[in-house]
C-alpha positions, 0 to 999 in steps of 0.5 A: 497715716490715714487712707487717702482713698476715703477722701475723694476730694484729694484724688482730684488734686492727685489726678491734677498734680502736674498742672498743680506742679507747674504753677508751683514751679513758676511761683518758685522761679519768681521767688513768691513762695516765701517766709512771712513778710512780718510776725503776721503768721502765728501758726507757722511762725517757728517754721521759717527759722529753719527755711520753710516757705509758703504760698497760700492758695486758699485758707478758711474763707480768708481773702487771698487776691494773689492766689488767683492772680498767680495760680488761676488753675489751681485755685479754680480747682480748689474752689470745686472742692468745698471740704478742702479749706486750706491749701498752700504750696510749701517749700522745704530747702536741703537741710530744712527741718520742722521740729516736733509739734502738734496742731491744735485744731482737730477739725481738719486732716492734712494732706501732703501731695508731692510736686517737685521733691527729692524722691528720696527717703532722706527727705521724710515726715514722721507722724506719731512714730510712723515715717513717710517720704515724699514722691512726685505725683503721690500724696498721703494723709495724717492726723496733724493733732499727733506729734509730727516732725520733718526733715529734708536731709537730701540735696535738693528742695521739696515742693509739695501741696499742703492741704487742710481737709474737713474732718468727717464727723457726725452731728452735733460735732459737724456743726460745731466743726463748721462754726469753728471753720467759718468763725475762727480759722479765717482769723488765722489768715496771712498775706502772701504779698504786701497789702493783702489782708491779715486775719484778726488773730495774726494782727494781735500776735503781731502786736503782742510780738512787738511788745515782747520784742520791746521788753527783751531790747529794754532787758538787754539795755537796762535790766534795773529799769526792765525789772522796775517796770515789770513788777 
């Protein structure tokens, strides 16, 4: 785990955790914290299978009109924090699990702020062998390029604020990192609601996924034809 005190931007979020929590609970009550509506969220595609849900508040300059419409106070606060490039509410239900994985983008570090959690060690995240559990109003930071996993083994859901904070690096790496943030990470943007913009990488993934699914259906129906086309 990293020392959150060295990142003053997350201290601002922690001081406002009750306001952020209230907007998150309102969203949850309206069932707006949800899984992707299609195969258009490649970065978190596998998480949805075990009940993980999200509502984007800010994502690398990708436009998300629903965020300001439903969470005006939280999005306004996030706009005052330019090094917080990504933020979302995430929900993990009882029994929900996120398997071992590591994030490929090393230009950020991850911040989790507990909002409405089980306050129980049975609800935990493990990063590179170090385990932590969420508590309401408390946050922690970690390097998401290390292998990590999470489990909600408690009997109530876990609601947190999930943020990507710019990793502090020196030039010339800072310039490279900011180019990636401006030109690549925004392409991973996904919609909260129907009609919102989908990032270029997610549009590409959606098309590839459709081709793969068609191939699986053909293989199940006519294996001879499938292999004839494949080869």
